[in-house]
N, C-alpha and C positions, 0 to 999 in steps of 0.2 A: 436394278430399277433405280434410276437417278430420281432425287427429291428435287421439284423444282425450287423449293423454298432455299436450299444451299446455295444456289446461284446467285441470290440476292445478296447474300453476306458479303462483306469487304474482305479483301486480302489482308493475311497478316503483315504488318510492317516489318522494316528490318530490324529495328529497335527490339520488336516483340518475339521476332525470330532469334536474335542474339540473346535474349534472355532466356528463351527456351533451351537453347543449346548449353548455355551455361548452368541452368538448372539440371539438365540431364546429365552433365560433366560430373556435377557434385553429387548426384544420386549414384552415378558408376562409382565414383571413388568411394562413398559409404558403402556400398556393397562390397567393394573389393576389401574395405577395412574389416568389415563384419566377418567376412571369410578367413581373413589373416587371422584374427582373433579365435575365431573358431578352431582353426587348424592349429595355433599355438595352445589353446586350452586342451584339445586332443593330445598334443605332444607332452604338455606338462602332465596331464592325467596318467598318460602311459608310463612316463617317467615317475611320478610319484606312486604308482602301483608296483614298481620294480620290473615291469616288462621292457623297458630301456634302462640300461646301466649308465651311469655318469661317467665312467672310464676316466676319472681322474680331474674331470673339469668341476670348477667351483661352482658356477652357476648355471642354469638350465639354458639360458641364452648362449653362452659358451659351447655347450654340448650341441644346441641346435645349429649354430653357425659352423660347427666342425663334424657335422655327420653327414658325409658323402651319399650313403645310401638312403637318405630321406629327403631329398631336394623338392619332392611334390608336397610337402607339409606346409612350409613357409618359406618361399625362396627370396623374401625381400629382405634388406639389411634394415630398413627403417622400421619394420614391425619388432625386430629384435632390439634395436636401440629404444623404443618405447617400453619394451618389457624390462630392459635394464634400469631404466628411469623409475618405472613402477616398483620394481624390486628396492631400490634405494629409498623411495618414498615410505614402503611399507616395513622397513628395517628399523 
């Protein structure tokens, strides 16, 4: 059932639609970053608890980048780079 009141509203302008697309894109990136941080947190927790061995690596990010059987946890290089920066800040 259509509401006749909606037919009287003006259509969104190009600038408003472009702004909505930019907002949606930033929201999607934020969700992806949160998912990556959560995945790395799970990986770090598994490594800290001893379920995943370091295998001669000095940092957890090196272990993550060189773990071929766990590519689904955190496949992006930029998240590992952010983790390295965070490790250096916390040292």
